[in-house]
Structure formats: C-alpha cells, structure tokens
C-alpha positions as CSV (number, residue, x, y, z in Angstrom):
1,M,-38.4,-19.1,18.7
2,S,-38.3,-22.3,16.7
3,T,-35.1,-23.0,14.7
4,L,-37.1,-24.6,11.9
5,D,-39.3,-22.5,9.7
6,Q,-42.2,-24.0,7.8
7,A,-42.1,-24.2,4.1
8,P,-44.0,-21.3,2.4
9,V,-47.0,-21.6,0.2
10,S,-46.0,-21.1,-3.4
11,G,-45.7,-17.5,-4.2
12,K,-46.4,-16.4,-0.7
13,F,-43.1,-14.7,-0.3
14,G,-42.7,-13.6,-4.0
15,L,-40.5,-10.6,-4.5
16,L,-43.1,-8.8,-6.6
17,R,-45.2,-8.6,-3.4
18,A,-42.7,-6.0,-2.1
19,A,-44.6,-3.2,-3.8
20,E,-47.7,-4.2,-1.9
21,A,-46.3,-2.4,1.2
22,V,-47.8,0.9,-0.1
23,T,-51.2,-0.5,0.5
24,N,-50.5,-1.2,4.2
25,W,-52.0,1.8,6.0
26,R,-50.4,0.8,9.3
27,A,-47.0,0.9,7.7
28,L,-47.7,4.2,5.9
29,A,-48.9,5.7,9.2
30,M,-45.9,4.4,11.1
31,C,-43.6,5.6,8.4
32,A,-45.1,9.1,8.5
33,F,-45.0,9.2,12.3
34,A,-41.3,8.1,12.4
35,L,-40.4,10.6,9.7
36,V,-42.1,13.5,11.5
37,A,-40.6,12.5,14.9
38,S,-37.1,12.2,13.4
39,M,-37.3,15.5,11.6
40,L,-38.6,17.3,14.7
41,M,-35.9,15.8,16.8
42,G,-33.3,16.6,14.2
43,M,-34.3,20.2,14.1
44,L,-34.2,20.4,17.9
45,T,-30.8,18.8,17.9
46,I,-29.5,21.5,15.5
47,Q,-30.8,24.2,17.8
48,V,-29.2,22.6,20.9
49,L,-25.9,22.1,19.2
50,G,-25.6,25.8,18.6
51,H,-25.8,26.4,22.4
52,S,-24.1,23.4,24.0
53,P,-22.0,20.8,22.1
54,V,-22.0,18.4,25.0
55,L,-25.8,18.5,25.3
56,G,-26.1,18.4,21.6
57,L,-24.2,15.1,21.5
58,L,-26.9,13.6,23.7
59,F,-29.6,14.9,21.4
60,I,-27.8,13.4,18.4
61,I,-27.9,10.0,20.2
62,A,-31.5,10.5,21.0
63,T,-32.3,11.4,17.4
64,F,-30.5,8.3,16.2
65,A,-32.5,6.2,18.7
66,I,-35.8,7.6,17.6
67,S,-35.0,7.0,13.9
68,L,-33.9,3.5,14.7
69,I,-37.0,2.7,16.7
70,G,-39.2,4.2,13.9
71,Y,-37.4,2.1,11.3
72,S,-37.9,-1.0,13.4
73,A,-41.5,-0.3,14.0
74,V,-42.2,0.0,10.3
75,G,-40.3,-3.2,9.7
76,I,-42.2,-5.1,12.4
77,V,-45.5,-4.0,10.8
78,L,-44.4,-5.2,7.4
79,M,-42.9,-8.4,8.8
80,R,-46.1,-9.4,10.5
81,D,-48.0,-8.6,7.3
82,A,-45.7,-10.8,5.3
83,Q,-46.3,-13.6,7.8
84,G,-50.0,-13.2,7.4
85,E,-50.4,-11.6,10.9
86,S,-51.3,-8.2,12.1
87,V,-49.9,-6.0,14.9
88,G,-51.2,-2.9,16.5
89,F,-49.6,0.5,16.3
90,V,-48.6,0.6,20.0
91,D,-47.5,-3.0,20.1
92,A,-45.2,-2.4,17.1
93,L,-43.6,0.6,18.8
94,L,-43.1,-1.3,22.0
95,Q,-41.5,-4.2,20.2
96,A,-39.3,-1.9,18.3
97,T,-38.2,-0.1,21.4
98,F,-37.2,-3.3,23.2
99,S,-35.4,-4.8,20.2
100,A,-33.6,-1.8,18.8
101,H,-30.5,-2.6,20.9
102,R,-30.2,-6.0,19.0
103,L,-29.9,-4.1,15.7
104,V,-27.1,-2.0,17.2
105,G,-25.4,-5.2,18.6
106,I,-25.5,-7.0,15.3
107,G,-24.2,-4.0,13.5
108,V,-21.3,-3.6,15.9
109,L,-20.6,-7.4,15.7
110,L,-20.5,-7.3,11.9
111,A,-18.2,-4.2,12.0
112,V,-15.8,-5.8,14.5
113,G,-15.7,-9.0,12.3
114,W,-14.8,-6.9,9.3
115,V,-12.0,-5.1,11.2
116,L,-10.6,-8.5,12.4
117,L,-10.6,-9.8,8.9
118,L,-8.7,-6.7,7.7
119,L,-6.2,-7.2,10.5
120,A,-5.8,-10.9,9.6
121,L,-5.1,-10.0,6.0
122,L,-2.6,-7.4,7.1
123,I,-0.7,-10.0,9.1
124,V,-0.7,-12.4,6.2
125,F,0.8,-9.8,3.8
126,L,3.4,-8.9,6.5
127,V,4.4,-12.5,6.6
128,C,4.7,-12.4,2.8
129,K,7.6,-9.9,3.2
130,I,9.9,-12.7,4.5
131,P,13.1,-12.7,2.3
132,G,13.3,-15.6,-0.1
133,V,9.9,-17.3,0.2
134,G,8.0,-14.0,0.4
135,P,7.1,-13.8,-3.4
136,L,5.9,-17.4,-3.3
137,L,3.7,-16.8,-0.3
138,Y,2.4,-13.6,-1.9
139,A,1.4,-15.5,-5.1
140,I,-0.8,-17.8,-3.0
141,A,-2.0,-15.4,-0.4
142,Y,-3.1,-12.6,-2.8
143,P,-5.8,-14.5,-4.6
144,V,-6.9,-16.3,-1.5
145,A,-7.2,-12.9,0.3
146,A,-9.1,-11.4,-2.6
147,I,-11.6,-14.2,-2.7
148,A,-12.1,-14.2,1.1
149,A,-12.4,-10.4,1.3
150,G,-14.8,-10.2,-1.7
151,A,-17.0,-13.0,-0.4
152,I,-17.2,-11.7,3.1
153,F,-17.8,-8.1,1.9
154,A,-20.6,-9.4,-0.4
155,G,-22.0,-11.4,2.5
156,M,-22.1,-8.4,4.7
157,G,-23.6,-6.1,2.0
158,Y,-26.3,-8.5,0.8
159,V,-26.9,-10.8,3.8
160,G,-25.5,-9.3,7.0
161,Y,-26.9,-5.8,7.1
162,P,-30.0,-6.2,5.0
163,L,-31.3,-9.4,6.5
164,A,-30.3,-8.8,10.2
165,A,-33.2,-6.5,10.8
166,P,-35.9,-8.9,9.4
167,A,-34.4,-11.7,11.5
168,I,-34.7,-9.6,14.7
169,W,-38.2,-8.4,13.6
170,Q,-39.2,-12.1,13.4
171,G,-38.5,-12.3,17.2
172,N,-35.0,-13.9,17.2
173,S,-32.4,-13.1,19.8
174,T,-29.0,-11.6,18.9
175,L,-27.4,-15.1,19.0
176,Q,-30.1,-16.6,16.9
177,T,-29.9,-13.8,14.4
178,A,-26.1,-14.2,14.2
179,A,-26.5,-18.0,13.6
180,R,-29.0,-17.4,10.8
181,L,-26.9,-14.8,9.1
182,L,-23.9,-17.1,9.3
183,Q,-25.6,-20.1,7.8
184,I,-27.3,-18.0,5.1
185,G,-24.0,-16.4,4.2
186,R,-22.2,-19.8,3.9
187,R,-24.9,-21.8,2.1
188,Q,-27.2,-19.4,0.2
189,L,-25.1,-16.4,-0.6
190,L,-25.5,-16.4,-4.3
191,G,-29.3,-16.9,-4.1
192,V,-29.7,-14.0,-1.7
193,I,-27.5,-11.8,-3.9
194,V,-29.7,-12.5,-6.9
195,R,-32.9,-11.7,-4.9
196,M,-31.4,-8.6,-3.5
197,F,-30.3,-7.4,-6.9
198,G,-33.9,-8.0,-8.1
199,L,-35.2,-6.0,-5.2
200,L,-32.8,-3.1,-5.8
201,L,-33.9,-3.1,-9.5
202,L,-37.6,-3.0,-8.5
203,V,-36.9,-0.1,-6.0
204,G,-35.0,1.8,-8.7
205,V,-37.9,1.4,-11.2
206,L,-40.4,2.5,-8.6
207,S,-38.3,5.5,-7.6
208,A,-38.0,6.6,-11.2
209,I,-41.8,6.3,-11.7
210,V,-42.7,8.0,-8.4
211,F,-40.2,10.9,-8.9
212,G,-41.2,11.2,-12.5
213,I,-44.9,11.6,-11.5
214,L,-44.0,14.1,-8.7
215,G,-41.6,16.0,-10.9
216,T,-44.2,16.4,-13.7
217,G,-46.9,17.4,-11.2
218,A,-44.5,19.9,-9.6
219,A,-43.7,21.5,-12.9
220,I,-47.4,21.8,-13.8
221,A,-48.2,23.3,-10.4
222,S,-45.4,25.8,-10.7
223,S,-46.6,26.9,-14.1
224,I,-50.2,27.4,-12.9
225,S,-49.0,29.2,-9.8
226,A,-46.9,31.6,-12.0
227,A,-50.0,32.2,-14.2
228,T,-51.9,33.5,-11.1
229,G,-49.1,35.9,-10.3
230,T,-47.7,33.8,-7.4
231,S,-44.2,32.8,-8.4
232,P,-42.1,31.8,-5.3
233,L,-38.9,32.2,-7.2
234,G,-40.0,35.4,-9.0
235,G,-38.3,37.8,-6.6
236,L,-35.1,35.8,-6.5
237,M,-34.9,35.5,-10.3
238,G,-35.8,39.2,-10.6
239,T,-32.9,40.1,-8.4
240,L,-30.6,37.9,-10.6
241,G,-32.0,39.5,-13.8
242,G,-28.8,41.5,-14.3
243,L,-26.7,38.4,-14.3
244,G,-26.6,37.7,-18.1
245,G,-30.4,38.0,-18.4
246,L,-31.0,35.0,-16.1
247,G,-34.3,36.4,-14.9
248,R,-35.6,36.9,-18.4
249,H,-34.7,33.3,-19.3
250,A,-36.3,32.0,-16.1
251,S,-39.5,34.0,-16.7
252,A,-40.1,31.9,-19.8
253,Y,-40.6,28.9,-17.5
254,G,-42.9,30.7,-15.0
255,L,-40.1,31.6,-12.6
256,G,-39.9,35.3,-13.5
257,A,-41.0,38.4,-11.5
258,D,-44.2,38.0,-9.5
259,A,-47.4,39.9,-10.2
260,A,-46.2,42.9,-8.3
261,G,-43.1,43.1,-10.4
262,G,-41.0,43.8,-7.3
263,G,-37.7,42.5,-6.2
264,F,-36.8,40.1,-3.5
265,D,-38.9,41.5,-0.6
266,Y,-40.3,39.9,2.6
267,R,-43.3,38.6,0.6
268,S,-41.0,36.8,-1.8
269,M,-39.1,35.4,1.1
270,A,-42.2,34.0,2.6
271,Y,-43.3,32.3,-0.6
272,L,-39.8,31.1,-1.2
273,G,-39.8,29.4,2.2
274,A,-43.2,27.9,1.5
275,Y,-41.9,26.7,-1.8
276,G,-38.9,25.0,-0.2
277,F,-41.0,23.4,2.4
278,G,-43.4,22.0,-0.2
279,N,-40.6,20.6,-2.3
280,G,-39.1,19.0,0.8
281,L,-42.4,17.4,1.6
282,L,-42.8,16.2,-1.9
283,F,-39.3,14.6,-1.8
284,A,-40.1,12.9,1.5
285,I,-43.4,11.6,0.1
286,G,-41.5,10.3,-2.9
287,L,-39.1,8.4,-0.7
288,V,-41.8,6.7,1.2
289,I,-42.8,4.2,-1.5
290,P,-39.2,3.1,-2.4
291,F,-38.4,2.8,1.3
292,L,-41.5,0.7,2.2
293,T,-40.8,-1.4,-0.9
294,F,-37.2,-2.1,0.1
295,V,-38.1,-2.9,3.7
296,N,-40.9,-5.2,2.7
297,G,-38.7,-6.8,0.1
298,T,-36.0,-7.6,2.7
299,C,-38.6,-9.2,4.9
300,L,-39.9,-11.3,2.0
301,I,-36.4,-12.3,1.0
302,Y,-35.5,-13.3,4.5
303,L,-38.7,-15.4,5.0
304,Q,-38.2,-17.1,1.6
305,T,-34.5,-17.9,2.5
306,V,-35.1,-19.4,5.9
307,S,-38.2,-21.4,5.0
308,G,-37.7,-25.0,5.9
309,V,-34.1,-24.5,7.1
310,D,-32.9,-25.9,10.4
311,F,-30.6,-23.6,12.3
312,S,-30.3,-25.6,15.5
313,A,-26.8,-27.0,14.7
314,T,-25.4,-23.6,13.9
315,E,-27.0,-22.1,17.0
316,E,-25.5,-24.8,19.2
317,K,-22.0,-24.3,17.7
318,L,-22.3,-20.6,18.1
319,S,-23.5,-20.9,21.7
320,Q,-20.6,-23.2,22.4
321,H,-18.1,-20.7,20.9
322,V,-19.6,-18.0,23.0
323,A,-19.5,-20.1,26.2
324,D,-15.8,-21.0,25.4
325,A,-15.0,-17.4,24.9
326,K,-16.6,-16.5,28.2
327,R,-14.8,-19.3,30.0
328,H,-11.4,-18.2,28.6
329,A,-12.1,-14.6,29.5
330,E,-13.0,-15.7,33.1
331,Q,-9.8,-17.8,33.3
332,A,-7.8,-14.9,32.0
333,R,-9.4,-12.6,34.6
334,E,-8.6,-15.1,37.4
335,R,-5.0,-15.4,36.3
336,A,-4.6,-11.7,36.2
337,A,-6.1,-11.4,39.7
338,D,-3.7,-14.1,40.9
339,H,-0.7,-12.3,39.4
340,L,-1.8,-9.1,40.9
341,A,-2.3,-10.7,44.3
342,K,1.2,-12.3,44.1
343,A,2.8,-9.1,43.1
344,R,1.1,-7.3,46.0
345,D,2.2,-10.0,48.5
346,S,5.8,-9.9,47.2
347,R,5.9,-6.1,47.4
348,A,4.6,-6.2,51.0
349,A,7.1,-8.9,51.9
350,G,9.9,-6.8,50.4
351,T,8.8,-3.8,52.4
352,A,8.8,-5.8,55.6
353,G,12.2,-7.3,54.9
354,A,13.7,-3.8,54.2
355,A,12.2,-2.6,57.5
356,G,13.8,-5.5,59.4
357,T,17.2,-5.0,57.8
358,A,17.1,-1.3,58.6
359,S,16.5,-2.1,62.3
360,L,19.4,-4.5,62.7
361,P,22.3,-1.9,62.4
362,A,20.6,0.2,65.1
363,S,20.7,-2.7,67.6
364,D,24.3,-3.6,66.7
365,T,25.6,-0.1,67.1
366,K,24.1,0.2,70.6
367,S,26.6,-2.2,72.3
368,P,29.8,-0.5,71.0
369,A,28.4,2.8,72.1
370,A,27.8,1.5,75.6
371,D,31.3,0.0,75.7
372,E,33.0,3.2,74.4
373,A,31.2,5.2,77.2
374,T,33.2,3.3,79.9
375,A,35.6,5.7,81.6
376,C,38.1,5.6,84.5
377,A,36.6,6.2,87.9
378,Q,39.6,8.4,89.0
379,C,40.5,10.6,86.0
380,H,37.4,10.0,83.9
381,K,39.5,9.2,80.8
382,P,38.0,6.8,78.4
383,M,39.0,3.1,78.7
384,A,38.8,0.3,76.1
385,A,36.6,-2.6,76.8
386,D,39.5,-5.0,77.4
387,D,41.6,-2.5,79.5
388,L,42.1,-3.6,83.2
389,F,44.1,-0.4,84.1
390,C,43.7,3.2,83.1
391,G,46.3,4.3,80.6
392,E,46.4,7.8,82.2
393,C,46.4,7.3,85.9
394,G,47.0,3.6,86.2
395,A,44.0,3.0,88.4
396,R,42.4,-0.4,88.3
397,R,39.0,-0.8,86.5
398,H,36.3,-1.6,89.0
399,A,34.2,-4.6,88.3
C-alpha cells in the first residue's frame, strides 16, 4: 500500500456525497444480508443461552463476528465506490472476513492507550499530593491534564474509532492504520472534527426525514387497517377498556376493538405479533439509510483527509518503536530465563552440599564406634583405645 495518496479531484470526496450510498444496490443488498444474518444469529444465541451458558458465550462471540464482518463488507463496498472502483459481493465478504481482526486489534489498541493515559494522569495527581509543593504542582498539572485528556478523547471519538475502519477498508495493515490515525490526530484533528460534525448533522436530518415518512405512513396504514376491521391492538385495548376508559380513547385512533368486538384472544395475539414484526421491520428499514450515509461519510472524510499526505515518516517511526519494544521484551525474557536458570543451579548446588554435609558425620562416627568395640581378650570387658592393660583383670592388650 502506498504511503502517499493522490490529490482528489475537486468535489470528488464532498461530504454531501454521503447520502448517495442509498443508490448503491450492492451496499443495500450487503446491508440487508448482514442485518438478516445478525438477527438470525442473535435469535439462535438467545435460544442457546437458555440451555447452556458456556455454549451461549461461544454463540455470542460468533454473533459479534458475523456482525463485524457484515459491517466491514458494507464498508468495503462503499469505500470502493468512493474510490471510483467496484467490488463483487463475494469479494467484499472475503476481504471483510480476512480483515475483521484488524478492526478488533485497532479497537483494543486504542482502548489500551486510553487506559494508559488514565493511569499516567492518576500517577501525576498522586505526585501532586506531596506536602508543600503539592498545590503548586496541582495548579500546573490540572489544566495540562484537562487539555491532554480532552484532546485525546476527541481524537479517539472523531478520528480513532470512526476513521480506523475506512483506513483498513482501503487495504492498510494494522501498523499503517495506526500511523495514519496518529498523524491525522496530531495535524488535522480540528478539520476532521468539523467534517464529522457535519456528517452527524446530515445523518440526523436524514433520520428525521426517514422516520417522519415511515411514521406518517404507519399511522395511515393503521387507520386503514382499523377501518377494515383488522386492528392489531384492538383486543389488547379492549382488555384495557376498564382502565379509565383507555380502550374508548384508543378506539378514536383506530386502535379499539376489532370487527368481532371480542377481547384478547388467539386471533388478536396473532395480529399483534404480526404488527410487532412489521414495526420492527420498518424500524430496521429506517435505520438503513442513516447507517449507509454514516459509513459512506466516514469513507469520504478519510479519503479527503489523507489525500496528498505522506505517511512514510510516521510509519517508519512507529515501526522502529514496535521493533524496540519487541527487542526489549526479548531481552527481558532472556534475563528472566537467565535468572531462573541461575536460581535452579544454585538450588541444585545447595541440595548437593546438604547431602555431602549429612554424609560426613556418618563416616566420623564410624571410627569411634569401632574403637569402643575393643574388649579384653580374657574377661571381655571394654578397653579404651589407649589402654595397654585391662582395668579389670590386668591382662595385656594383644597387638
């Protein structure tokens, strides 16, 4: 992957192009496929959790993986479209499958970096508790910590997480993605924040328009359905009719008793389930347009931000830092292995020395025992080692 992106044609990566994602039939089909697959896997996971929590945990991981792959596949389709290229349905799925781990890696890397920042700030404020100079240090450390934490949090929220996926979808490795995010966060943070704010505003306006249209249509469809005597909420509202006349008030909006005038029976339950499924489907359809707009917008913002920027120096520095970290880790591992080997050798030597020391008294005590066993040949009374004559009978010791 080249570290220098070509400058874009004027208006090629304009933010208003984000809404064009709804006209990309491949992205729409991929989004529908990912949504259905994730919903089916989620329903299966709920069923498995009720029988085996351990197996359910594996299904939760599988559901997350399927959702992540589907999200990446949609993003790859939109990224290629923003670059003026096209990608097949199967190719997008394969690329998403073999690059999803990079998204997880970047996400974990950003989370670890944020935790390390919080720990560093905690240490700084602990130092500020030193008696005497503590208040002076706090007066300096507090605003510096606030600026650093705010800037890094904004960088992660507007650059790190939103633009990491487009960088990976472009074909960059994890290291190249980290280098791009680092350089963008240091040099173009304000510009990216402005573009992201504009994208969020566009997504909000589109969401209001889409859900306004769908809400109006749902109200009209419910009214016509009630006029034909098919009111999904009729039985339920009829059952609640005694609660302060709630059913009578609801009937004014086409939600009263159904044509049969009955209560909440099996027929009403069936229509209520169909009504809930239909509303859920409408809600999912309503989310498709804002979702595609946001994903396409992040791709356009990323391409506009990296156009003409050389990332080779940042990649080289980051690669050097990674190599240094690996070398230090290897040296630490070797030192730990050496210390462990020395401790093992010293322990073995100590055990051998203790065994030799224990064997010495046994050999020393053998000679006195033999000497003490010397007895007189005549009366068989014991004689000392330096006795020439027996103290009992006076017999001379034999040589």
